[in-house]
PQR file of N, CA, C, O and H, with PARSE charges and radii, in Angstrom:
ATOM      1  N   MET A   1     130.525  94.675  43.077 -0.4000 1.5000
ATOM      2  CA  MET A   1     131.239  95.857  42.678 -0.0000 2.0000
ATOM      3  C   MET A   1     131.498  96.732  43.897  0.5500 1.7000
ATOM      4  O   MET A   1     130.684  96.798  44.819 -0.5500 1.4000
ATOM      5  N   LYS A   2     132.586  97.367  43.883 -0.4000 1.5000
ATOM      6  CA  LYS A   2     132.888  98.293  44.966 -0.0000 2.0000
ATOM      7  C   LYS A   2     132.118  99.591  44.764  0.5500 1.7000
ATOM      8  O   LYS A   2     131.754  99.953  43.646 -0.5500 1.4000
ATOM      9  H   LYS A   2     133.247  97.314  43.134  0.4000 1.0000
ATOM     10  N   THR A   3     131.883 100.271  45.858 -0.4000 1.5000
ATOM     11  CA  THR A   3     131.093 101.496  45.821 -0.0000 2.0000
ATOM     12  C   THR A   3     131.781 102.578  44.998  0.5500 1.7000
ATOM     13  O   THR A   3     131.108 103.317  44.278 -0.5500 1.4000
ATOM     14  H   THR A   3     132.178  99.977  46.767  0.4000 1.0000
ATOM     15  N   THR A   4     133.083 102.689  45.084 -0.4000 1.5000
ATOM     16  CA  THR A   4     133.807 103.709  44.325 -0.0000 2.0000
ATOM     17  C   THR A   4     133.623 103.497  42.826  0.5500 1.7000
ATOM     18  O   THR A   4     133.411 104.454  42.080 -0.5500 1.4000
ATOM     19  H   THR A   4     133.629 102.090  45.668  0.4000 1.0000
ATOM     20  N   PHE A   5     133.705 102.253  42.390 -0.4000 1.5000
ATOM     21  CA  PHE A   5     133.512 101.936  40.979 -0.0000 2.0000
ATOM     22  C   PHE A   5     132.087 102.274  40.551  0.5500 1.7000
ATOM     23  O   PHE A   5     131.874 102.777  39.448 -0.5500 1.4000
ATOM     24  H   PHE A   5     133.877 101.476  42.995  0.4000 1.0000
ATOM     25  N   ARG A   6     131.113 102.002  41.412 -0.4000 1.5000
ATOM     26  CA  ARG A   6     129.718 102.312  41.093 -0.0000 2.0000
ATOM     27  C   ARG A   6     129.508 103.823  40.972  0.5500 1.7000
ATOM     28  O   ARG A   6     128.791 104.284  40.084 -0.5500 1.4000
ATOM     29  H   ARG A   6     131.285 101.593  42.308  0.4000 1.0000
ATOM     30  N   VAL A   7     130.132 104.587  41.862 -0.4000 1.5000
ATOM     31  CA  VAL A   7     129.988 106.043  41.816 -0.0000 2.0000
ATOM     32  C   VAL A   7     130.616 106.593  40.537  0.5500 1.7000
ATOM     33  O   VAL A   7     130.017 107.437  39.870 -0.5500 1.4000
ATOM     34  H   VAL A   7     130.714 104.212  42.583  0.4000 1.0000
ATOM     35  N   VAL A   8     131.798 106.132  40.195 -0.4000 1.5000
ATOM     36  CA  VAL A   8     132.478 106.605  38.983 -0.0000 2.0000
ATOM     37  C   VAL A   8     131.673 106.225  37.744  0.5500 1.7000
ATOM     38  O   VAL A   8     131.517 107.036  36.831 -0.5500 1.4000
ATOM     39  H   VAL A   8     132.284 105.447  40.737  0.4000 1.0000
ATOM     40  N   LEU A   9     131.164 105.004  37.709 -0.4000 1.5000
ATOM     41  CA  LEU A   9     130.362 104.561  36.572 -0.0000 2.0000
ATOM     42  C   LEU A   9     129.055 105.358  36.487  0.5500 1.7000
ATOM     43  O   LEU A   9     128.605 105.684  35.388 -0.5500 1.4000
ATOM     44  H   LEU A   9     131.290 104.345  38.451  0.4000 1.0000
ATOM     45  N   SER A  10     128.455 105.667  37.611 -0.4000 1.5000
ATOM     46  CA  SER A  10     127.228 106.472  37.623 -0.0000 2.0000
ATOM     47  C   SER A  10     127.495 107.881  37.103  0.5500 1.7000
ATOM     48  O   SER A  10     126.708 108.417  36.323 -0.5500 1.4000
ATOM     49  H   SER A  10     128.820 105.402  38.503  0.4000 1.0000
ATOM     50  N   LEU A  11     128.590 108.474  37.528 -0.4000 1.5000
ATOM     51  CA  LEU A  11     128.938 109.807  37.032 -0.0000 2.0000
ATOM     52  C   LEU A  11     129.212 109.796  35.533  0.5500 1.7000
ATOM     53  O   LEU A  11     128.858 110.744  34.831 -0.5500 1.4000
ATOM     54  H   LEU A  11     129.230 108.039  38.162  0.4000 1.0000
ATOM     55  N   LEU A  12     129.833 108.743  35.044 -0.4000 1.5000
ATOM     56  CA  LEU A  12     130.084 108.619  33.612 -0.0000 2.0000
ATOM     57  C   LEU A  12     128.769 108.502  32.842  0.5500 1.7000
ATOM     58  O   LEU A  12     128.590 109.155  31.815 -0.5500 1.4000
ATOM     59  H   LEU A  12     130.120 107.974  35.614  0.4000 1.0000
ATOM     60  N   ILE A  13     127.863 107.680  33.331 -0.4000 1.5000
ATOM     61  CA  ILE A  13     126.563 107.504  32.678 -0.0000 2.0000
ATOM     62  C   ILE A  13     125.790 108.820  32.678  0.5500 1.7000
ATOM     63  O   ILE A  13     125.204 109.200  31.664 -0.5500 1.4000
ATOM     64  H   ILE A  13     128.009 107.149  34.166  0.4000 1.0000
ATOM     65  N   LEU A  14     125.788 109.515  33.818 -0.4000 1.5000
ATOM     66  CA  LEU A  14     125.063 110.777  33.905 -0.0000 2.0000
ATOM     67  C   LEU A  14     125.674 111.862  33.021  0.5500 1.7000
ATOM     68  O   LEU A  14     124.946 112.670  32.443 -0.5500 1.4000
ATOM     69  H   LEU A  14     126.264 109.206  34.642  0.4000 1.0000
ATOM     70  N   SER A  15     126.993 111.887  32.910 -0.4000 1.5000
ATOM     71  CA  SER A  15     127.622 112.909  32.063 -0.0000 2.0000
ATOM     72  C   SER A  15     127.367 112.636  30.579  0.5500 1.7000
ATOM     73  O   SER A  15     127.143 113.569  29.808 -0.5500 1.4000
ATOM     74  H   SER A  15     127.584 111.231  33.380  0.4000 1.0000
ATOM     75  N   VAL A  16     127.400 111.377  30.180 -0.4000 1.5000
ATOM     76  CA  VAL A  16     127.075 111.043  28.782 -0.0000 2.0000
ATOM     77  C   VAL A  16     125.608 111.348  28.509  0.5500 1.7000
ATOM     78  O   VAL A  16     125.268 111.880  27.452 -0.5500 1.4000
ATOM     79  H   VAL A  16     127.582 110.619  30.807  0.4000 1.0000
ATOM     80  N   GLY A  17     124.741 111.013  29.458 -0.4000 1.5000
ATOM     81  CA  GLY A  17     123.326 111.328  29.302 -0.0000 2.0000
ATOM     82  C   GLY A  17     123.072 112.821  29.212  0.5500 1.7000
ATOM     83  O   GLY A  17     122.220 113.270  28.445 -0.5500 1.4000
ATOM     84  H   GLY A  17     125.018 110.582  30.317  0.4000 1.0000
ATOM     85  N   TYR A  18     123.815 113.589  29.999 -0.4000 1.5000
ATOM     86  CA  TYR A  18     123.676 115.050  29.956 -0.0000 2.0000
ATOM     87  C   TYR A  18     124.084 115.603  28.592  0.5500 1.7000
ATOM     88  O   TYR A  18     123.406 116.469  28.040 -0.5500 1.4000
ATOM     89  H   TYR A  18     124.508 113.225  30.622  0.4000 1.0000
ATOM     90  N   GLU A  19     125.187 115.103  28.057 -0.4000 1.5000
ATOM     91  CA  GLU A  19     125.643 115.568  26.740 -0.0000 2.0000
ATOM     92  C   GLU A  19     124.631 115.211  25.657  0.5500 1.7000
ATOM     93  O   GLU A  19     124.382 116.011  24.756 -0.5500 1.4000
ATOM     94  H   GLU A  19     125.738 114.399  28.506  0.4000 1.0000
ATOM     95  N   CYS A  20     124.052 114.024  25.736 -0.4000 1.5000
ATOM     96  CA  CYS A  20     123.015 113.632  24.771 -0.0000 2.0000
ATOM     97  C   CYS A  20     121.779 114.510  24.917  0.5500 1.7000
ATOM     98  O   CYS A  20     121.149 114.870  23.923 -0.5500 1.4000
ATOM     99  H   CYS A  20     124.255 113.374  26.469  0.4000 1.0000
ATOM    100  N   MET A  21     121.428 114.857  26.159 -0.4000 1.5000
ATOM    101  CA  MET A  21     120.270 115.700  26.397 -0.0000 2.0000
ATOM    102  C   MET A  21     120.488 117.103  25.828  0.5500 1.7000
ATOM    103  O   MET A  21     119.578 117.676  25.229 -0.5500 1.4000
ATOM    104  H   MET A  21     121.939 114.565  26.967  0.4000 1.0000
ATOM    105  N   VAL A  22     121.675 117.655  26.009 -0.4000 1.5000
ATOM    106  CA  VAL A  22     121.979 118.983  25.461 -0.0000 2.0000
ATOM    107  C   VAL A  22     121.891 118.954  23.938  0.5500 1.7000
ATOM    108  O   VAL A  22     121.358 119.879  23.325 -0.5500 1.4000
ATOM    109  H   VAL A  22     122.415 117.190  26.495  0.4000 1.0000
ATOM    110  N   GLU A  23     122.409 117.899  23.336 -0.4000 1.5000
ATOM    111  CA  GLU A  23     122.353 117.780  21.879 -0.0000 2.0000
ATOM    112  C   GLU A  23     120.909 117.621  21.400  0.5500 1.7000
ATOM    113  O   GLU A  23     120.540 118.156  20.355 -0.5500 1.4000
ATOM    114  H   GLU A  23     122.842 117.147  23.834  0.4000 1.0000
ATOM    115  N   ALA A  24     120.089 116.886  22.161 -0.4000 1.5000
ATOM    116  CA  ALA A  24     118.680 116.720  21.794 -0.0000 2.0000
ATOM    117  C   ALA A  24     117.938 118.051  21.877  0.5500 1.7000
ATOM    118  O   ALA A  24     117.125 118.357  21.004 -0.5500 1.4000
ATOM    119  H   ALA A  24     120.388 116.451  23.010  0.4000 1.0000
ATOM    120  N   PHE A  25     118.208 118.849  22.916 -0.4000 1.5000
ATOM    121  CA  PHE A  25     117.573 120.164  23.010 -0.0000 2.0000
ATOM    122  C   PHE A  25     118.040 121.079  21.882  0.5500 1.7000
ATOM    123  O   PHE A  25     117.277 121.910  21.389 -0.5500 1.4000
ATOM    124  H   PHE A  25     118.868 118.600  23.625  0.4000 1.0000
ATOM    125  N   HIS A  26     119.287 120.920  21.484 -0.4000 1.5000
ATOM    126  CA  HIS A  26     119.785 121.697  20.340 -0.0000 2.0000
ATOM    127  C   HIS A  26     119.033 121.291  19.072  0.5500 1.7000
ATOM    128  O   HIS A  26     118.699 122.144  18.249 -0.5500 1.4000
ATOM    129  H   HIS A  26     119.906 120.245  21.884  0.4000 1.0000
ATOM    130  N   MET A  27     118.768 120.006  18.913 -0.4000 1.5000
ATOM    131  CA  MET A  27     118.030 119.536  17.737 -0.0000 2.0000
ATOM    132  C   MET A  27     116.584 120.044  17.754  0.5500 1.7000
ATOM    133  O   MET A  27     116.006 120.306  16.699 -0.5500 1.4000
ATOM    134  H   MET A  27     119.039 119.313  19.582  0.4000 1.0000
ATOM    135  N   LEU A  28     116.003 120.182  18.945 -0.4000 1.5000
ATOM    136  CA  LEU A  28     114.631 120.686  19.033 -0.0000 2.0000
ATOM    137  C   LEU A  28     114.519 122.135  18.566  0.5500 1.7000
ATOM    138  O   LEU A  28     113.439 122.571  18.167 -0.5500 1.4000
ATOM    139  H   LEU A  28     116.472 119.969  19.802  0.4000 1.0000
ATOM    140  N   ASN A  29     115.611 122.880  18.611 -0.4000 1.5000
ATOM    141  CA  ASN A  29     115.580 124.283  18.189 -0.0000 2.0000
ATOM    142  C   ASN A  29     115.832 124.471  16.698  0.5500 1.7000
ATOM    143  O   ASN A  29     115.836 125.603  16.215 -0.5500 1.4000
ATOM    144  H   ASN A  29     116.488 122.526  18.936  0.4000 1.0000
ATOM    145  N   GLN A  30     116.039 123.396  15.970 -0.4000 1.5000
ATOM    146  CA  GLN A  30     116.272 123.488  14.536 -0.0000 2.0000
ATOM    147  C   GLN A  30     114.934 123.609  13.795  0.5500 1.7000
ATOM    148  O   GLN A  30     113.919 123.111  14.281 -0.5500 1.4000
ATOM    149  H   GLN A  30     116.035 122.476  16.362  0.4000 1.0000
ATOM    150  N   PRO A  31     114.919 124.261  12.632 -0.5600 1.5000
ATOM    151  CA  PRO A  31     113.657 124.449  11.916  0.2800 2.0000
ATOM    152  C   PRO A  31     113.137 123.187  11.220  0.5500 1.7000
ATOM    153  O   PRO A  31     111.979 123.156  10.802 -0.5500 1.4000
ATOM    154  N   SER A  32     113.940 122.178  11.089 -0.4000 1.5000
ATOM    155  CA  SER A  32     113.527 120.969  10.376 -0.0000 2.0000
ATOM    156  C   SER A  32     112.625 120.091  11.252  0.5500 1.7000
ATOM    157  O   SER A  32     112.890 119.906  12.440 -0.5500 1.4000
ATOM    158  H   SER A  32     114.881 122.203  11.428  0.4000 1.0000
ATOM    159  N   ASP A  33     111.567 119.558  10.656 -0.4000 1.5000
ATOM    160  CA  ASP A  33     110.679 118.649  11.385 -0.0000 2.0000
ATOM    161  C   ASP A  33     111.413 117.378  11.788  0.5500 1.7000
ATOM    162  O   ASP A  33     111.171 116.829  12.862 -0.5500 1.4000
ATOM    163  H   ASP A  33     111.351 119.709   9.691  0.4000 1.0000
ATOM    164  N   ARG A  34     112.298 116.919  10.936 -0.4000 1.5000
ATOM    165  CA  ARG A  34     113.056 115.695  11.237 -0.0000 2.0000
ATOM    166  C   ARG A  34     113.903 115.879  12.493  0.5500 1.7000
ATOM    167  O   ARG A  34     113.973 114.976  13.327 -0.5500 1.4000
ATOM    168  H   ARG A  34     112.495 117.366  10.063  0.4000 1.0000
ATOM    169  N   ASP A  35     114.531 117.012  12.633 -0.4000 1.5000
ATOM    170  CA  ASP A  35     115.346 117.286  13.820 -0.0000 2.0000
ATOM    171  C   ASP A  35     114.499 117.360  15.089  0.5500 1.7000
ATOM    172  O   ASP A  35     114.921 116.909  16.154 -0.5500 1.4000
ATOM    173  H   ASP A  35     114.474 117.745  11.955  0.4000 1.0000
ATOM    174  N   VAL A  36     113.305 117.930  14.963 -0.4000 1.5000
ATOM    175  CA  VAL A  36     112.415 118.009  16.128 -0.0000 2.0000
ATOM    176  C   VAL A  36     112.011 116.603  16.567  0.5500 1.7000
ATOM    177  O   VAL A  36     112.009 116.302  17.761 -0.5500 1.4000
ATOM    178  H   VAL A  36     112.963 118.296  14.098  0.4000 1.0000
ATOM    179  N   TYR A  37     111.671 115.747  15.612 -0.4000 1.5000
ATOM    180  CA  TYR A  37     111.286 114.377  15.948 -0.0000 2.0000
ATOM    181  C   TYR A  37     112.463 113.587  16.525  0.5500 1.7000
ATOM    182  O   TYR A  37     112.295 112.802  17.458 -0.5500 1.4000
ATOM    183  H   TYR A  37     111.672 115.992  14.642  0.4000 1.0000
ATOM    184  N   MET A  38     113.650 113.803  15.962 -0.4000 1.5000
ATOM    185  CA  MET A  38     114.832 113.107  16.479 -0.0000 2.0000
ATOM    186  C   MET A  38     115.166 113.574  17.891  0.5500 1.7000
ATOM    187  O   MET A  38     115.519 112.756  18.740 -0.5500 1.4000
ATOM    188  H   MET A  38     113.786 114.441  15.204  0.4000 1.0000
ATOM    189  N   GLY A  39     115.061 114.864  18.153 -0.4000 1.5000
ATOM    190  CA  GLY A  39     115.317 115.382  19.492 -0.0000 2.0000
ATOM    191  C   GLY A  39     114.323 114.834  20.502  0.5500 1.7000
ATOM    192  O   GLY A  39     114.699 114.492  21.623 -0.5500 1.4000
ATOM    193  H   GLY A  39     114.774 115.528  17.463  0.4000 1.0000
ATOM    194  N   THR A  40     113.064 114.749  20.113 -0.4000 1.5000
ATOM    195  CA  THR A  40     112.041 114.192  20.995 -0.0000 2.0000
ATOM    196  C   THR A  40     112.300 112.716  21.253  0.5500 1.7000
ATOM    197  O   THR A  40     112.142 112.246  22.380 -0.5500 1.4000
ATOM    198  H   THR A  40     112.759 115.027  19.202  0.4000 1.0000
ATOM    199  N   ALA A  41     112.695 111.986  20.225 -0.4000 1.5000
ATOM    200  CA  ALA A  41     112.983 110.558  20.382 -0.0000 2.0000
ATOM    201  C   ALA A  41     114.183 110.333  21.298  0.5500 1.7000
ATOM    202  O   ALA A  41     114.171 109.430  22.133 -0.5500 1.4000
ATOM    203  H   ALA A  41     112.823 112.368  19.310  0.4000 1.0000
ATOM    204  N   ILE A  42     115.203 111.145  21.140 -0.4000 1.5000
ATOM    205  CA  ILE A  42     116.391 111.015  21.994 -0.0000 2.0000
ATOM    206  C   ILE A  42     116.037 111.290  23.447  0.5500 1.7000
ATOM    207  O   ILE A  42     116.478 110.567  24.341 -0.5500 1.4000
ATOM    208  H   ILE A  42     115.212 111.879  20.461  0.4000 1.0000
ATOM    209  N   LEU A  43     115.241 112.333  23.692 -0.4000 1.5000
ATOM    210  CA  LEU A  43     114.836 112.645  25.070 -0.0000 2.0000
ATOM    211  C   LEU A  43     114.001 111.520  25.667  0.5500 1.7000
ATOM    212  O   LEU A  43     114.157 111.188  26.842 -0.5500 1.4000
ATOM    213  H   LEU A  43     114.884 112.921  22.967  0.4000 1.0000
ATOM    214  N   GLY A  44     113.117 110.933  24.867 -0.4000 1.5000
ATOM    215  CA  GLY A  44     112.324 109.807  25.353 -0.0000 2.0000
ATOM    216  C   GLY A  44     113.183 108.599  25.687  0.5500 1.7000
ATOM    217  O   GLY A  44     112.969 107.942  26.706 -0.5500 1.4000
ATOM    218  H   GLY A  44     112.991 111.202  23.912  0.4000 1.0000
ATOM    219  N   LEU A  45     114.146 108.310  24.837 -0.4000 1.5000
ATOM    220  CA  LEU A  45     115.042 107.177  25.097 -0.0000 2.0000
ATOM    221  C   LEU A  45     115.910 107.423  26.327  0.5500 1.7000
ATOM    222  O   LEU A  45     116.176 106.500  27.096 -0.5500 1.4000
ATOM    223  H   LEU A  45     114.319 108.844  24.009  0.4000 1.0000
ATOM    224  N   LEU A  46     116.349 108.661  26.512 -0.4000 1.5000
ATOM    225  CA  LEU A  46     117.144 108.986  27.703 -0.0000 2.0000
ATOM    226  C   LEU A  46     116.326 108.799  28.980  0.5500 1.7000
ATOM    227  O   LEU A  46     116.844 108.334  29.995 -0.5500 1.4000
ATOM    228  H   LEU A  46     116.132 109.411  25.888  0.4000 1.0000
ATOM    229  N   CYS A  47     115.050 109.164  28.921 -0.4000 1.5000
ATOM    230  CA  CYS A  47     114.183 109.015  30.107 -0.0000 2.0000
ATOM    231  C   CYS A  47     113.976 107.552  30.473  0.5500 1.7000
ATOM    232  O   CYS A  47     113.648 107.240  31.617 -0.5500 1.4000
ATOM    233  H   CYS A  47     114.629 109.542  28.097  0.4000 1.0000
ATOM    234  N   VAL A  48     114.162 106.661  29.517 -0.4000 1.5000
ATOM    235  CA  VAL A  48     113.988 105.231  29.785 -0.0000 2.0000
ATOM    236  C   VAL A  48     115.315 104.566  30.136  0.5500 1.7000
ATOM    237  O   VAL A  48     115.402 103.844  31.129 -0.5500 1.4000
ATOM    238  H   VAL A  48     114.429 106.914  28.588  0.4000 1.0000
ATOM    239  N   PHE A  49     116.349 104.803  29.328 -0.4000 1.5000
ATOM    240  CA  PHE A  49     117.569 104.022  29.454 -0.0000 2.0000
ATOM    241  C   PHE A  49     118.528 104.484  30.542  0.5500 1.7000
ATOM    242  O   PHE A  49     119.240 103.656  31.110 -0.5500 1.4000
ATOM    243  H   PHE A  49     116.278 105.389  28.522  0.4000 1.0000
ATOM    244  N   VAL A  50     118.571 105.762  30.848 -0.4000 1.5000
ATOM    245  CA  VAL A  50     119.487 106.224  31.904 -0.0000 2.0000
ATOM    246  C   VAL A  50     119.073 105.673  33.275  0.5500 1.7000
ATOM    247  O   VAL A  50     119.924 105.140  33.986 -0.5500 1.4000
ATOM    248  H   VAL A  50     117.993 106.435  30.387  0.4000 1.0000
ATOM    249  N   PRO A  51     117.789 105.782  33.674 -0.5600 1.5000
ATOM    250  CA  PRO A  51     117.423 105.182  34.963  0.2800 2.0000
ATOM    251  C   PRO A  51     117.579 103.662  34.996  0.5500 1.7000
ATOM    252  O   PRO A  51     117.965 103.098  36.020 -0.5500 1.4000
ATOM    253  N   MET A  52     117.279 102.994  33.871 -0.4000 1.5000
ATOM    254  CA  MET A  52     117.444 101.539  33.832 -0.0000 2.0000
ATOM    255  C   MET A  52     118.907 101.149  34.003  0.5500 1.7000
ATOM    256  O   MET A  52     119.216 100.188  34.708 -0.5500 1.4000
ATOM    257  H   MET A  52     116.966 103.452  33.038  0.4000 1.0000
ATOM    258  N   THR A  53     119.800 101.885  33.367 -0.4000 1.5000
ATOM    259  CA  THR A  53     121.224 101.594  33.476 -0.0000 2.0000
ATOM    260  C   THR A  53     121.734 101.855  34.887  0.5500 1.7000
ATOM    261  O   THR A  53     122.516 101.069  35.421 -0.5500 1.4000
ATOM    262  H   THR A  53     119.549 102.666  32.795  0.4000 1.0000
ATOM    263  N   LEU A  54     121.299 102.944  35.485 -0.4000 1.5000
ATOM    264  CA  LEU A  54     121.711 103.240  36.862 -0.0000 2.0000
ATOM    265  C   LEU A  54     121.172 102.197  37.838  0.5500 1.7000
ATOM    266  O   LEU A  54     121.846 101.843  38.805 -0.5500 1.4000
ATOM    267  H   LEU A  54     120.663 103.583  35.051  0.4000 1.0000
ATOM    268  N   LEU A  55     119.970 101.711  37.590 -0.4000 1.5000
ATOM    269  CA  LEU A  55     119.410 100.658  38.431 -0.0000 2.0000
ATOM    270  C   LEU A  55     120.238  99.384  38.337  0.5500 1.7000
ATOM    271  O   LEU A  55     120.464  98.715  39.345 -0.5500 1.4000
ATOM    272  H   LEU A  55     119.422 101.999  36.804  0.4000 1.0000
ATOM    273  N   GLN A  56     120.688  99.047  37.138 -0.4000 1.5000
ATOM    274  CA  GLN A  56     121.516  97.858  36.966 -0.0000 2.0000
ATOM    275  C   GLN A  56     122.873  98.007  37.652  0.5500 1.7000
ATOM    276  O   GLN A  56     123.418  97.038  38.180 -0.5500 1.4000
ATOM    277  H   GLN A  56     120.504  99.591  36.319  0.4000 1.0000
ATOM    278  N   VAL A  57     123.408  99.213  37.642 -0.4000 1.5000
ATOM    279  CA  VAL A  57     124.702  99.443  38.285 -0.0000 2.0000
ATOM    280  C   VAL A  57     124.579  99.304  39.800  0.5500 1.7000
ATOM    281  O   VAL A  57     125.444  98.707  40.441 -0.5500 1.4000
ATOM    282  H   VAL A  57     122.966 100.001  37.213  0.4000 1.0000
ATOM    283  N   TRP A  58     123.508  99.853  40.373 -0.4000 1.5000
ATOM    284  CA  TRP A  58     123.379  99.896  41.819 -0.0000 2.0000
ATOM    285  C   TRP A  58     122.622  98.712  42.413  0.5500 1.7000
ATOM    286  O   TRP A  58     122.501  98.612  43.634 -0.5500 1.4000
ATOM    287  H   TRP A  58     122.806 100.338  39.852  0.4000 1.0000
ATOM    288  N   ARG A  59     122.114  97.821  41.579 -0.4000 1.5000
ATOM    289  CA  ARG A  59     121.411  96.658  42.097 -0.0000 2.0000
ATOM    290  C   ARG A  59     122.392  95.747  42.816  0.5500 1.7000
ATOM    291  O   ARG A  59     123.480  95.457  42.317 -0.5500 1.4000
ATOM    292  H   ARG A  59     122.212  97.902  40.587  0.4000 1.0000
ATOM    293  N   ARG A  60     121.992  95.312  43.979 -0.4000 1.5000
ATOM    294  CA  ARG A  60     122.855  94.404  44.742 -0.0000 2.0000
ATOM    295  C   ARG A  60     122.550  92.975  44.349  0.5500 1.7000
ATOM    296  O   ARG A  60     121.396  92.546  44.363 -0.5500 1.4000
ATOM    297  H   ARG A  60     121.109  95.548  44.384  0.4000 1.0000
ATOM    298  N   ARG A  61     123.567  92.258  44.006 -0.4000 1.5000
ATOM    299  CA  ARG A  61     123.419  90.855  43.646 -0.0000 2.0000
ATOM    300  C   ARG A  61     123.438  90.024  44.908  0.5500 1.7000
ATOM    301  O   ARG A  61     124.347  90.147  45.729 -0.5500 1.4000
ATOM    302  H   ARG A  61     124.504  92.606  43.995  0.4000 1.0000
ATOM    303  N   ARG A  62     122.457  89.198  45.060 -0.4000 1.5000
ATOM    304  CA  ARG A  62     122.407  88.340  46.248 -0.0000 2.0000
ATOM    305  C   ARG A  62     122.708  86.924  45.825  0.5500 1.7000
ATOM    306  O   ARG A  62     122.223  86.433  44.806 -0.5500 1.4000
ATOM    307  H   ARG A  62     121.719  89.098  44.393  0.4000 1.0000
ATOM    308  N   GLY A  63     123.511  86.293  46.624 -0.4000 1.5000
ATOM    309  CA  GLY A  63     123.853  84.897  46.372 -0.0000 2.0000
ATOM    310  C   GLY A  63     122.766  83.965  46.883  0.5500 1.7000
ATOM    311  O   GLY A  63     121.700  84.416  47.300 -0.5500 1.4000
ATOM    312  H   GLY A  63     123.906  86.692  47.452  0.4000 1.0000
ATOM    313  N   ASN A  64     123.028  82.713  46.851 -0.4000 1.5000
ATOM    314  CA  ASN A  64     122.064  81.720  47.326 -0.0000 2.0000
ATOM    315  C   ASN A  64     122.322  81.398  48.779  0.5500 1.7000
ATOM    316  O   ASN A  64     122.518  80.236  49.136 -0.5500 1.4000
ATOM    317  H   ASN A  64     123.894  82.347  46.512  0.4000 1.0000
ATOM    318  N   PHE A  65     122.325  82.403  49.610 -0.4000 1.5000
ATOM    319  CA  PHE A  65     122.541  82.217  51.043 -0.0000 2.0000
ATOM    320  C   PHE A  65     121.192  82.223  51.741  0.5500 1.7000
ATOM    321  O   PHE A  65     120.445  83.197  51.647 -0.5500 1.4000
ATOM    322  H   PHE A  65     122.167  83.347  49.320  0.4000 1.0000
ATOM    323  N   ARG A  66     120.879  81.143  52.439 -0.4000 1.5000
ATOM    324  CA  ARG A  66     119.624  81.077  53.191 -0.0000 2.0000
ATOM    325  C   ARG A  66     119.870  80.663  54.594  0.5500 1.7000
ATOM    326  O   ARG A  66     118.928  80.553  55.380 -0.5500 1.4000
ATOM    327  H   ARG A  66     121.486  80.351  52.515  0.4000 1.0000
TER
END
């Protein structure tokens, strides 16, 4: 992948993650217990999947050159 494509894809992933994080914090401020649990679950999933996705985007693929 070209570096420009990786940067654009990273910015897209981070912006979607940011929007999900804002929505999760909004859910944490709701009086319902279900919303609090859902907001916590979303934040936990974001902490796992956003870095994993960025790692996959920026990982360099090496061929069988020896």
